[in-house]
C-alpha positions as CSV (number, residue, x, y, z in Angstrom):
1,M,15.7,139.3,-60.1
2,I,13.4,140.3,-57.1
3,P,12.6,137.0,-55.2
4,K,8.4,136.4,-55.6
5,G,6.8,138.2,-52.3
6,T,9.6,140.6,-51.8
7,P,8.5,144.7,-51.7
8,L,10.4,146.6,-54.3
9,F,12.4,148.8,-52.7
10,A,18.6,155.9,-48.6
11,F,30.6,195.5,-30.2
12,R,29.6,198.6,-28.1
13,P,27.5,197.8,-25.3
14,R,25.2,200.6,-25.7
15,T,24.7,200.1,-29.2
16,W,24.0,196.3,-28.7
17,S,21.4,196.9,-26.0
18,S,19.5,199.5,-28.6
19,K,19.6,196.8,-31.1
20,L,18.2,194.1,-28.5
21,L,15.3,196.2,-27.6
22,A,14.5,197.3,-31.4
23,L,14.5,193.5,-32.2
24,G,12.3,192.6,-29.0
25,A,9.8,195.4,-30.2
26,S,9.9,194.0,-33.6
27,I,9.2,190.6,-32.8
28,S,6.3,191.8,-30.4
29,L,4.9,193.7,-33.2
30,V,4.9,190.8,-35.7
31,L,3.3,188.6,-33.1
32,V,0.4,191.1,-32.2
33,L,-0.3,191.4,-36.2
34,Y,-0.1,187.5,-36.4
35,T,-2.5,186.9,-33.7
36,Y,-5.1,189.6,-35.4
37,S,-4.2,188.1,-38.8
38,T,-5.4,184.5,-37.3
39,S,-8.4,185.4,-35.5
40,K,-11.7,185.4,-36.4
41,S,-11.5,189.3,-36.8
42,T,-11.8,190.8,-40.4
43,F,-8.4,192.2,-40.2
44,R,-5.9,190.3,-42.4
45,L,-2.4,190.9,-42.9
46,P,-1.4,187.9,-45.1
47,D,2.3,189.1,-45.8
48,W,3.0,189.1,-41.9
49,S,1.1,186.1,-40.9
50,S,2.9,184.0,-43.8
51,A,6.2,184.8,-41.9
52,F,4.6,182.1,-39.2
53,A,1.9,180.2,-40.6
54,G,3.6,179.5,-44.4
55,R,0.0,178.9,-45.8
56,Q,-3.2,180.9,-45.1
57,R,-5.9,178.7,-43.4
58,S,-8.4,176.9,-45.9
59,S,-11.7,177.5,-45.7
60,C,-12.5,173.9,-46.4
61,L,-10.0,171.3,-46.6
62,P,-10.5,168.0,-48.5
63,E,-10.5,165.9,-45.4
64,D,-13.3,168.4,-44.0
65,W,-15.3,168.0,-47.1
66,S,-15.3,164.3,-46.9
67,D,-15.9,164.3,-43.1
68,G,-19.9,164.8,-43.7
69,H,-22.9,162.6,-44.2
70,W,-25.4,162.3,-47.0
71,V,-28.9,163.3,-46.0
72,Y,-32.3,162.6,-48.0
73,S,-33.4,165.8,-49.5
74,P,-35.5,165.5,-53.0
75,R,-35.4,168.1,-55.5
76,T,-38.9,167.2,-57.2
77,N,-42.0,165.6,-56.2
78,L,-41.8,163.0,-58.7
79,T,-42.2,159.6,-57.5
80,Y,-41.1,157.4,-60.6
81,I,-39.6,157.6,-64.1
82,T,-40.9,157.2,-67.6
83,G,-37.5,158.2,-69.1
84,A,-34.0,159.9,-69.1
85,H,-35.7,163.7,-68.4
86,D,-37.3,162.3,-65.1
87,A,-33.9,161.0,-63.7
88,L,-32.3,164.2,-64.6
89,A,-34.9,166.6,-63.1
90,M,-34.7,164.2,-59.9
91,A,-30.9,164.9,-60.1
92,G,-31.6,168.8,-60.5
93,L,-30.0,168.6,-64.0
94,Q,-31.7,170.2,-67.1
95,G,-29.9,168.0,-69.7
96,C,-26.3,166.7,-70.7
97,A,-24.1,167.7,-73.7
98,A,-22.2,164.5,-74.1
99,D,-23.8,161.3,-75.7
100,R,-21.8,158.3,-75.6
101,E,-23.6,155.7,-73.6
102,Y,-26.3,158.4,-72.4
103,A,-28.8,155.9,-71.0
104,W,-25.9,154.0,-69.2
105,H,-24.5,157.0,-67.4
106,I,-28.1,158.6,-66.6
107,G,-29.1,154.8,-65.1
108,T,-32.0,154.5,-67.8
109,D,-30.5,151.7,-69.9
110,H,-32.1,148.7,-67.7
111,P,-36.0,149.6,-67.3
112,E,-36.2,146.8,-64.7
113,E,-34.0,148.8,-62.4
114,W,-35.9,152.0,-62.9
115,G,-37.5,151.2,-59.2
116,R,-34.3,152.7,-57.7
117,F,-35.5,156.1,-58.7
118,P,-36.2,158.5,-57.3
119,S,-34.3,157.5,-54.1
120,V,-31.0,157.2,-55.8
121,N,-31.0,160.6,-57.2
122,S,-32.5,162.1,-53.8
123,Y,-29.7,162.3,-51.5
124,K,-27.2,165.4,-51.0
125,W,-24.0,165.4,-49.6
126,I,-23.5,167.7,-46.5
127,P,-19.9,168.4,-45.5
128,S,-18.4,169.0,-41.8
129,N,-19.2,172.2,-40.5
130,R,-15.4,173.1,-40.5
131,C,-16.4,173.9,-44.5
132,D,-17.1,177.4,-45.7
133,I,-18.4,176.5,-49.4
134,S,-20.4,178.2,-51.8
135,P,-23.1,176.3,-53.4
136,L,-22.7,174.1,-56.5
137,N,-23.6,176.4,-59.6
138,G,-22.9,174.9,-63.4
139,V,-23.0,178.8,-64.7
140,S,-20.2,180.0,-62.1
141,I,-18.2,177.2,-63.3
142,V,-18.4,177.8,-66.9
143,K,-17.4,181.6,-66.4
144,D,-14.7,180.5,-64.3
145,M,-13.5,178.1,-66.7
146,V,-13.8,180.4,-69.7
147,Q,-12.0,183.3,-67.5
148,K,-9.5,181.4,-65.6
149,G,-8.9,178.2,-67.6
150,G,-10.6,174.8,-68.0
151,W,-10.1,171.6,-66.6
152,L,-8.1,168.5,-68.7
153,L,-9.6,165.3,-67.2
154,L,-6.9,162.2,-67.4
155,G,-7.8,158.9,-65.9
156,D,-9.8,155.7,-66.6
157,S,-13.5,155.1,-67.7
158,I,-14.4,156.6,-64.1
159,A,-12.8,159.8,-65.2
160,E,-15.0,159.5,-68.4
161,N,-18.0,159.2,-65.8
162,H,-16.9,162.4,-64.6
163,F,-16.5,164.0,-67.7
164,F,-20.1,163.0,-68.5
165,S,-21.5,164.3,-65.3
166,L,-20.0,167.7,-66.1
167,S,-21.4,167.9,-69.3
168,C,-24.9,167.9,-67.4
169,L,-23.7,170.2,-64.7
170,L,-22.8,172.8,-67.1
171,Y,-26.0,172.2,-69.6
172,P,-27.1,174.1,-71.5
173,H,-24.0,176.4,-71.7
174,V,-21.8,173.7,-73.2
175,R,-21.6,171.7,-76.3
176,A,-19.7,168.2,-76.6
177,T,-17.4,166.6,-79.2
178,P,-17.4,163.9,-80.7
179,N,-21.0,163.1,-81.5
180,Y,-21.2,159.4,-80.6
181,T,-24.7,159.3,-81.9
182,E,-23.8,159.7,-85.3
183,N,-20.5,157.8,-84.9
184,P,-21.4,155.2,-82.1
185,Y,-18.1,153.1,-83.3
186,F,-15.6,155.7,-82.1
187,D,-12.9,154.3,-79.5
188,R,-13.8,154.6,-75.8
189,A,-10.4,156.5,-75.5
190,W,-11.3,159.0,-78.2
191,V,-10.5,162.3,-76.9
192,Q,-13.8,164.3,-76.0
193,N,-14.6,168.1,-75.2
194,L,-16.8,170.4,-74.0
195,Y,-16.9,173.9,-75.4
196,L,-18.9,177.0,-74.7
197,S,-22.1,176.8,-76.6
198,P,-22.5,179.5,-79.4
199,T,-26.1,179.6,-77.9
200,S,-25.4,180.1,-74.4
201,P,-26.8,183.3,-73.2
202,L,-23.6,183.8,-71.0
203,L,-21.8,184.9,-73.9
204,D,-23.5,188.2,-73.4
205,E,-21.9,187.9,-69.7
206,I,-18.5,186.9,-70.3
207,D,-15.3,189.0,-71.0
208,L,-13.6,186.3,-73.6
209,P,-10.0,186.4,-72.7
210,T,-7.8,187.4,-75.9
211,G,-7.5,184.9,-78.4
212,F,-10.3,182.7,-76.8
213,S,-12.4,180.7,-79.8
214,V,-16.0,179.6,-79.0
215,E,-15.7,177.3,-81.8
216,S,-12.3,175.9,-81.2
217,T,-11.1,176.5,-77.3
218,P,-12.3,173.6,-75.0
219,L,-13.4,174.0,-71.6
220,V,-13.3,170.5,-70.3
221,T,-11.0,167.8,-72.3
222,F,-11.1,164.3,-71.3
223,H,-8.5,161.8,-72.3
224,R,-8.4,158.3,-71.5
225,V,-5.0,157.5,-69.5
226,D,-5.2,154.4,-67.0
227,L,-1.9,154.8,-65.7
228,L,-0.5,158.3,-66.0
229,F,2.6,156.9,-67.9
230,N,2.3,155.1,-71.2
231,K,3.3,151.4,-71.2
232,E,6.8,152.1,-72.7
233,D,7.8,154.5,-70.1
234,L,6.4,152.3,-67.3
235,D,8.8,149.5,-69.0
236,T,11.8,151.5,-68.6
237,I,11.0,152.5,-65.0
238,Y,10.5,148.9,-64.1
239,R,13.6,147.8,-65.7
240,R,15.6,150.3,-63.7
241,T,14.3,148.7,-60.7
242,L,15.8,145.4,-62.0
243,M,19.2,146.3,-62.5
244,P,21.6,145.1,-59.9
245,V,23.7,147.9,-58.1
246,D,26.7,146.0,-58.5
247,A,26.3,144.1,-61.6
248,F,27.2,145.5,-65.0
249,G,27.8,144.0,-68.5
250,P,26.1,143.2,-71.9
251,E,24.7,139.9,-70.9
252,I,22.5,141.7,-68.0
253,E,21.6,144.7,-70.1
254,A,20.5,142.5,-72.9
255,D,18.5,140.2,-70.2
256,I,16.7,143.1,-68.5
257,A,16.0,144.7,-72.0
258,N,13.9,141.8,-72.8
259,K,11.7,142.0,-69.7
260,T,8.4,143.6,-69.7
261,L,6.2,144.7,-67.0
262,F,2.7,144.1,-68.7
263,S,0.6,140.9,-69.9
264,K,-1.6,141.5,-73.1
265,E,-4.3,142.9,-71.1
266,Q,-5.7,145.8,-73.0
267,T,-5.1,149.6,-71.3
268,W,-4.9,153.0,-72.5
269,S,-2.4,155.4,-71.3
270,M,-0.1,158.3,-71.9
271,S,2.9,160.0,-70.4
272,P,3.6,163.7,-69.1
273,S,5.7,164.2,-72.2
274,E,2.4,163.7,-74.3
275,Y,-0.5,165.8,-71.8
276,M,1.6,168.6,-70.0
277,P,2.1,170.5,-73.2
278,K,-1.6,170.6,-73.5
279,L,-2.0,171.9,-70.0
280,L,0.6,174.5,-70.4
281,G,-0.3,175.5,-74.2
282,E,-1.8,178.6,-75.1
283,L,-4.7,180.1,-76.7
284,P,-6.8,179.3,-79.2
285,E,-6.1,175.5,-79.0
286,F,-5.6,175.2,-75.4
287,H,-6.8,177.0,-72.1
288,Y,-6.3,174.8,-69.5
289,G,-5.9,175.9,-65.7
290,T,-6.3,172.6,-63.9
291,L,-5.3,169.1,-64.9
292,V,-7.4,166.6,-62.9
293,V,-6.0,162.9,-62.7
294,S,-7.0,160.1,-60.7
295,T,-5.2,156.6,-61.1
296,A,-5.4,153.1,-59.3
297,G,-7.5,150.8,-60.6
298,H,-5.8,149.4,-63.2
299,W,-2.7,148.9,-61.2
300,T,-3.4,145.2,-60.7
301,T,-1.2,141.7,-60.8
302,T,-3.2,140.9,-64.0
303,L,-2.1,143.8,-65.9
304,M,1.1,144.3,-64.2
305,S,1.8,140.4,-64.7
306,A,5.5,140.7,-63.8
307,F,4.4,141.0,-60.2
308,R,2.1,138.4,-60.2
309,D,2.7,135.8,-57.4
310,E,0.2,133.0,-57.4
311,E,1.9,131.5,-54.5
312,A,1.1,134.3,-52.5
313,G,-2.7,133.5,-52.7
314,E,-6.1,135.7,-52.8
315,E,-5.8,137.1,-49.2
316,A,-2.4,139.0,-50.5
317,G,-3.8,139.9,-53.7
318,Y,-1.7,137.6,-55.6
319,G,1.4,140.0,-55.3
320,I,-0.4,143.2,-54.9
321,T,2.2,144.4,-52.4
322,N,5.2,144.6,-55.1
323,V,2.4,146.5,-57.6
324,K,2.1,149.3,-54.6
325,S,5.7,149.6,-54.3
326,F,6.2,149.9,-57.9
327,F,3.3,152.5,-58.0
328,E,5.2,154.7,-55.5
329,I,8.4,154.8,-57.5
330,A,6.4,155.4,-60.7
331,M,4.2,158.3,-59.1
332,R,7.3,159.7,-57.6
333,E,8.6,160.1,-61.2
334,W,5.4,161.2,-62.2
335,A,5.1,164.2,-60.0
336,Q,9.2,165.1,-60.9
337,Q,8.4,165.3,-64.5
338,V,4.8,167.2,-63.9
339,Q,6.0,169.8,-61.3
340,T,9.6,170.3,-63.6
341,A,7.3,171.1,-66.7
342,I,5.5,173.6,-64.6
343,N,8.6,175.0,-63.2
344,E,9.9,175.4,-66.6
345,Y,6.6,177.0,-68.2
346,R,7.0,179.9,-65.1
347,A,10.7,180.2,-66.4
348,K,10.0,180.9,-69.6
349,G,7.4,183.6,-68.8
350,G,4.3,181.9,-68.3
351,W,1.9,183.7,-66.3
352,R,-1.3,181.7,-66.3
353,P,-2.4,179.8,-63.1
354,K,-1.4,176.2,-63.8
355,Q,-2.1,173.3,-61.1
356,V,-2.6,169.7,-61.0
357,V,-5.0,168.0,-58.5
358,V,-5.2,164.4,-57.7
359,R,-8.4,163.1,-57.0
360,A,-8.5,160.1,-54.7
361,Y,-9.5,157.2,-56.7
362,L,-12.8,155.5,-55.7
363,P,-12.9,151.4,-55.4
364,G,-16.3,149.6,-56.4
365,H,-18.7,148.0,-53.6
366,E,-19.3,144.4,-53.5
367,D,-23.1,143.1,-54.1
368,C,-24.2,147.0,-54.6
369,R,-27.4,145.7,-56.4
370,N,-28.4,144.9,-52.8
371,H,-28.1,148.2,-51.4
372,H,-30.5,150.8,-51.9
373,E,-29.6,154.1,-49.8
374,P,-26.3,155.3,-48.4
375,W,-24.2,154.0,-45.6
376,T,-23.5,155.9,-42.7
377,E,-20.2,154.2,-42.4
378,I,-17.6,152.5,-45.0
379,E,-18.3,149.0,-44.5
380,P,-15.0,146.4,-44.7
381,Y,-14.6,144.3,-47.8
382,Q,-15.3,140.4,-47.6
383,W,-13.9,139.3,-50.6
384,R,-10.9,140.2,-52.8
385,W,-12.2,141.3,-56.1
386,Y,-9.9,143.0,-58.1
387,N,-7.6,145.4,-56.4
388,W,-10.5,147.0,-54.8
389,P,-9.7,146.5,-51.2
390,W,-5.9,147.8,-51.7
391,I,-7.3,151.1,-53.4
392,P,-7.2,153.1,-50.1
393,D,-3.6,151.9,-49.8
394,F,-2.7,153.4,-53.4
395,N,-4.4,156.6,-52.2
396,E,-2.3,157.1,-49.0
397,I,0.7,156.5,-50.9
398,F,0.1,159.1,-53.5
399,K,-1.0,161.5,-50.5
400,A,1.7,161.0,-48.6
401,L,4.2,161.4,-51.7
402,L,2.6,164.6,-52.7
403,A,2.7,166.4,-49.3
404,S,6.4,167.0,-49.8
405,P,7.2,170.4,-50.5
406,E,9.0,169.2,-53.7
407,Y,5.7,169.5,-55.6
408,P,3.9,172.9,-54.7
409,D,1.6,172.9,-57.9
410,I,0.1,169.3,-57.2
411,F,-2.4,168.5,-54.7
412,F,-3.9,165.4,-53.5
413,L,-7.8,165.5,-52.6
414,A,-8.8,162.8,-50.4
415,I,-12.4,163.3,-51.4
416,D,-13.5,159.4,-51.9
417,R,-15.2,158.8,-48.8
418,P,-18.8,160.3,-50.0
419,G,-18.3,157.9,-52.8
420,R,-17.4,155.0,-50.7
421,L,-20.4,155.6,-48.7
422,R,-23.0,155.0,-51.9
423,P,-23.1,151.4,-52.9
424,D,-26.7,152.5,-54.3
425,A,-24.9,155.1,-56.9
426,H,-23.7,152.5,-59.1
427,A,-24.6,151.9,-63.2
428,A,-26.3,149.2,-64.1
429,G,-24.3,146.3,-64.9
430,D,-21.3,146.6,-62.7
431,C,-20.3,147.9,-58.9
432,L,-17.6,150.0,-59.8
433,H,-19.0,152.8,-62.5
434,L,-21.3,155.8,-61.3
435,L,-24.3,157.2,-62.2
436,T,-24.8,160.6,-63.2
437,G,-27.2,162.3,-60.9
438,P,-26.7,160.6,-57.4
439,G,-24.2,163.3,-56.1
440,V,-21.1,161.3,-55.9
441,I,-19.6,162.6,-59.3
442,E,-21.3,165.9,-59.0
443,G,-19.6,166.5,-55.5
444,W,-16.3,165.9,-57.0
445,S,-16.9,168.8,-59.3
446,H,-18.0,170.9,-56.5
447,Y,-14.9,170.3,-54.5
448,I,-12.7,170.5,-57.4
449,W,-14.0,174.0,-58.7
450,H,-14.2,175.0,-54.7
451,F,-10.4,174.3,-54.4
452,V,-9.1,175.5,-57.5
453,S,-11.0,179.0,-57.2
454,R,-10.7,179.5,-53.9
455,E,-8.4,177.3,-51.8
456,I,-5.6,177.6,-54.4
457,P,-5.3,181.4,-54.8
458,G,-5.5,181.7,-51.1
459,R,-2.6,179.9,-50.6
460,I,1.0,181.4,-50.1
461,R,3.8,179.6,-51.9
């Protein structure tokens, strides 16, 4: 057994001269072409430049998007709200298709906090001047999703925040299911979908792909997936880490087989074997081009109680180091399974673009109710609430892992900084979940749309 506090885890002269001259001339030509292709000139030869550059220069790297600042930029002349419609107008939104906890997502569920409007919905994120990125446009996103493939969102309740925001950003061109107004007792993990609305005027402008069904082909789907693996599969991975390399036998195997990673704390999750067939499936049931995932919030020593070490104390997160070590092991397994599934899809003749983006997880803010405007710099944590102070470590682990060329179709997007600068943008009642409207979640959609529609197609694999 692993001791507590121990992190987890080995010729003819004339002919030869002619060949040298020809080789030198060829190299010179390639260098000249490469110089032109990487300059500010409009002349481009990507096939030649790839011999040296490997991948084309990005128009807005995730880090460049995040290296910006918030500016006060009101969208209306409203000075107070009387209901949800005013809050949406201040955010530049017409309405929302999803209806689960509508007022909570918008921030109108607690009238005593309406004084935060219009300020909270009046800021705009300005990325660094290294970014060349089109303005956020819901109509264009809908068209891209119909023609190039939709988004499959996997994550915890923060990802559900993202789904709700998308339902507003794409409104009125989408409809949502299920109807939580009629069925308020549906489980929070119930799958949620956005479909192209049959009343959208875009139907006259879009050439629907063969097999696409307005009635049954989702553009966006949200599944509650806290850990990216189900508990059974994570237990299997955990037990593998416990098996001593020099110890075998039925007694040891029986002892390990009875060990579990988890406490009785509730969680919802699925494994790649359950959701990758959806990403790679065919019309009319499936039409996803992009899998969007985010995880870290539930990787705690209270859920994964096998790693909890009371003696380590609060300052050391009660053994959070072991959770981080196991996270790296599990996410490497995850990346291998996901990339293998995409490789097999292509080997069997699959031709539609398929990519996976991992959005950096966003931790909460301490005492968020005492902050009423964006920060200019990320402030350090004073306390050790949940696993929030260690979320950046989880993000760095995932980012470093996915930097490997083994995973050419999985991309880590370090776009958490805009949200970390918005302690004022949280939903009423807690300091983790986010409002629709202040621009944090809308910024995720903006950048992910840019990345999958412009950055990935421009890359040379």
